[in-house]
Each structure stands twice: as structure tokens, then as C-alpha cells.
N, C-alpha and C positions, 0 to 999 in steps of 0.2 A: 411604548407610549407612557408618558409620565403623568400620573394622577397625584395631586398634592396630598389627598387624604384617602384612607382606606374606604372604598365605596360600599363595603359589605355591612358596615355597622348598623345600618337602619333595619336590617333583617334579623339580627341576632335572636330576638324573641318574638318576632312578628307572627301573628296568627292569621293574617290575610292569605288568600290563595297564592298570591305572588310571593309573599314572604315565606310561606311553607315550601314553595318550589325552590326558592333561593336557599333556604336552610337545608333542604335535602340535596340539591344538585351542586351547590357551590360551597356550602359550609360543612357538609358531611355529617349532619346531625341525624340522619335518618334512622340510625340504630339506637338513639337515645330514647328513654321513656318519655321525656318531656315532649320531644317532637312527635312521637307516636300519639300521645294523648291529645296534643293540640291538633294534629292532623285529623284524628277521628272526630273530635268535637266540631271542627270546622266543616268537614264533609257532611256531617249530620245536619248542621245548620243549612248548608247549601241545598241539600235534598229536601229539607222540610218544606211543606206546602205544595209539592208537585201534585197536580190534579190528575184524576184518572185518564184524561185525554192526553197527558204527557206534558202539558204546559205548566207554567207558573203564572198565576193570576189571569189566565187566558190572555196574556200579554206577550207580544213579540219581544219587546225589550227585556222584560223580566226573564223570559225563557232563554234568550240569547245570553244574558248576563250569567244566569245559573249554569248554562252549559259551558260557557267559557271558563267559569270558575272550576267546574269539574274537569275540564281539559288541563288546567294547571295543577290539579290535585290527583284524582284517580287515574286520569289519562287513558282509560280503557272504555271501550264501547259496551257498556253494560245494558241490561234491559231498560233501565230507567233513562239512560242517556239516549238509547235508540228511540224510545217513545217521544222524548223531547224533540229529537231531530225530525221524526216523522211529522210531528205537529207543525214544525216550522216549514218543512217541505210542502205540506198541504196548503199552508198559507201562501206560499210562493206560487204554487200551481194554480190557485184560484185567481191570482192577479197578474201573473207573468204573461207578456213582457211589459205591462203597463208601468210607467215611471212612477206614478203617484198611486198609492194604495191607501185605503181606509182601514186602519187597524188600531187596536187599543195598545198604547205604548207603556202603560203602567205608571207607577208613581214617580219614576225618575227617567227622563229621556236624555240625560247628559251622556252622549255617546262616548265622550273622551274620558270619562271617569272610570279608571281601572279596566278599560277595554282597549283593544288595539285599533280602534276605529275612530274616524272623524265624525262630527255631526254632518248629516246630509239629509237629503229627502228620504222620506220613509220607505219608498219602494226600493231604491238602490241600497239603502241600509239593510233592509230585510234580506234582499237577494245576496248581498255581499257576505253578511254574517252567516247566512244559511250555507252558502257555498264553502266558506272558510271552515265552519264547524263540521260540515259533512266530510270535508277532506281530511282534517286533522284527526277525525274519529274513524277514518278508514272507509268512508263511503264514496271515495273519489271516482270509482268506476260505475256507480249507480247511473242508469240511463237517464233518469230525471235530472241528476246533477250535471251530467255531461251535456245534456241538451241546453241547460242554462249557460254553462261555460261557453259552448259553441256560439250561442247568440251574442254574448258579451264580447267574445273574441272578434267576431265579425263587426260588431258595432264599434269597437275600439279602432279597428283598422279603417273603417269607413270614416270615422271622425278624426283620423290622422293623429292618434295618440292620446285622445281624451274621451272618456266614455260620457262624461257629463261635466259639471264643474269640478274644481280641484278637490273638494271634500269627497264628493261621490266617487270620483275617479280614484282617489287614494284608497277608498274602501274596496273598490273592485280590485285594485292592485293587491291588497292584502289577501283577497280570496285567491287570486291567481298564483301568488308566490308559493302557496302551500300545496298546489296541485302538481303531481309528478310530471304531467305532460304539458299543461297550459302555462306553467311557469316559464317555459322557454319559447312561447309563441310571439309572433310579431307585435301583437297589441301591447304586450308588456314592454318590449323594446322601444316602441314608439312613445309610450308614456314615460319611460325612463329618460328618453331624449327630451321630452317636454319639461321634465323636472330639471334636467341639466341646464336648459336654456334660461330658467328663472332663478337658479341658485346664485346668490351673491357671494362676494369674497369672504364674508364672515362665516359661510357655511350653511346659512339658513335659506329656506326656499320661499319665503315671503308670506304675506298675509293670507289666511285661509288654509294654510297647510301646517298641521301640527308637527313641530320639529321632532319630538321624541318618537312619535308613532312612525313618522316617515323614515327617520334614521333606522329604526328597528326593522321596518319592512325591507328597505334597500339592502340591509346587511344579510338578507336571505339570498340575494342574487349575486352571482359570480360572473361579472363581466368587467371589462376595462372601463366602460363608461360609468358604471356604478362605483367602482373603486376610486375614480377621480372625485366623484361627489362626496364619498365617505371620507376621503382624506381631508377635505375642507371641513366637513362636519365634525370629525374627530378632533381636529385642531381646536375648534370652538369648545368641544366637550372638555378638553384638557385645561382650558382657561376659565371655565365657568362653574367649576365644582364648588358647592357650598362648604362651609367650615365643617359641617357634620358628615361630609362625604357624599351628600345627595346632590340632585340637580333640580332646579326650578323652585317655585314657591308653593303653589297649590299642587297637591298630589305628588309630593316629592318622592315618596316611596315607589310609586308606580313609574314615575319618570326614571328613577334610578334603576329599576328593574329592566325597563326597556333599553337603557343605555348599556348596562352590563351584558344583557342578552345579546345585543348587537356586537359588542366588543368580543364576546366569546365566539359568536358565529364567524367572525373574521380572524379568529386565532390571536387576538391581541391580549386578552386576559387569560 
């Protein structure tokens, strides 16, 4: 695949969680003192403010954001990660399976800002993010997590490939693709088919579906149907790169992270 510009430039000295991941995994800076110092300082900032109950700000959004940033950096299920996960799971158990939950979202509820999720209703967002984070941190076999996956799997099949609207369904997909068992279930296949039906020739999936998040999510799946969609999407990627090597206008570093991660998942970079 031809890219007009080196896509790694934006990460060279980045101190964001995504940037530190890129510098470690893709640029090989993990042994440098500069990277180590930036890493330690960033993790310290992420951890700052965690409350004794495990949350940040007693907010689902803040807790989700901090845990995702820890997933990009330390990547291990430490005691403080575990306490944050338990706080989220408890919030889910109090409301599940209600679609709408009353919760404090914190100072920033922009779900697409440096998170792999779409904006969606608070309930499905909370469940999706909790399932995703629990799975990536090794709690995929927890009976509480499996119970929620089972419910969403049955709901996705019942609704013929969509759990809710496009945004909420995309968030549930993100949770399913990181689970070793549920990633291969029928509900995922049905939603992938739904995406295939609305993808246009440019490679985009239409209004309400964030392109870079969807591209990245599908790149975790290995099926013929997904490969066909990604072929179109990657063609658009090769034609839309910015002069500085990034993609998009707002949040270009995050968009670029999602693109490179997807390309690497498919063995293209």
C-alpha cells in the first residue's frame, strides 16, 4: 500500500498515551531515556486523582478515559486498574440491562476524542466501554462480564445485526472484537453485514459512523466480508493523507494512530 508521506512523524516526541504507544511499539524508542521519562510522567498524570472507590471524579466517562489511557501505556491489570474496573462493573450491574442510565459523565463527554468509541446513549456507552476494558485487561472470563456479553449477543441476533442505532452498535462491536469467544459470534457477523450494506464506493460507511474508529475496529476481524470493506477503506486512506502524514483535521494524531494500528493489524505496514 502506497502512502505519500511518512505517517509516523506526528508521534516522534508525543507525550499522549497514543503517542507513547506509537513511540514504543512502532518507533522503537522504549530504551531511550527521553521515552522513559515521558512515559513515567504521563502515567503519573493519568493515575492522579483516582478516588478510593476506584473511580476518577465519580464519573463513568472520566474513569473510562483514564483506564483506556492506562491500557495504552502500562497495559497491565494492576491494583489501581482493577479497582477502576470494579467501579465500572458495579455501575453496570446497578443499571443493566436498561438502555438509559443516569450517571455523572464528568467534564468532557466527547466519546470520540482519543477513545475508540462513538457518541451514543449513556447506557450502551457504559456497557460497551466496560466490556471492552474488562476484556483487554484480562477479565474476559469473569461471570459478570460474560453475562453482559451473552445478553448483547442475543439482542444483536434478535435485531438482525444492529444492537441499537449505528453509534451504539459500533460501540458494542468494539467490545465484542476484543473478546476471545464473542468476537466470532453470529451477532458480530450480522453487524458486519449491516456495515457492508451501507458502505459506499468511497470506502466510507455514512453519516453517524466514525470512519477511523470503524476502520480500526474492523481491522481486528479476519473474514472475507471484512476484507472487502477494508480494501475500499484503505484505498480512501491512501488518497486522503495530509501533507504532514496525518489524517483528518480535528484529532489528527488520534486518527493517525487508529489508521496505523489498523494497517498493522492487517499486515500492511
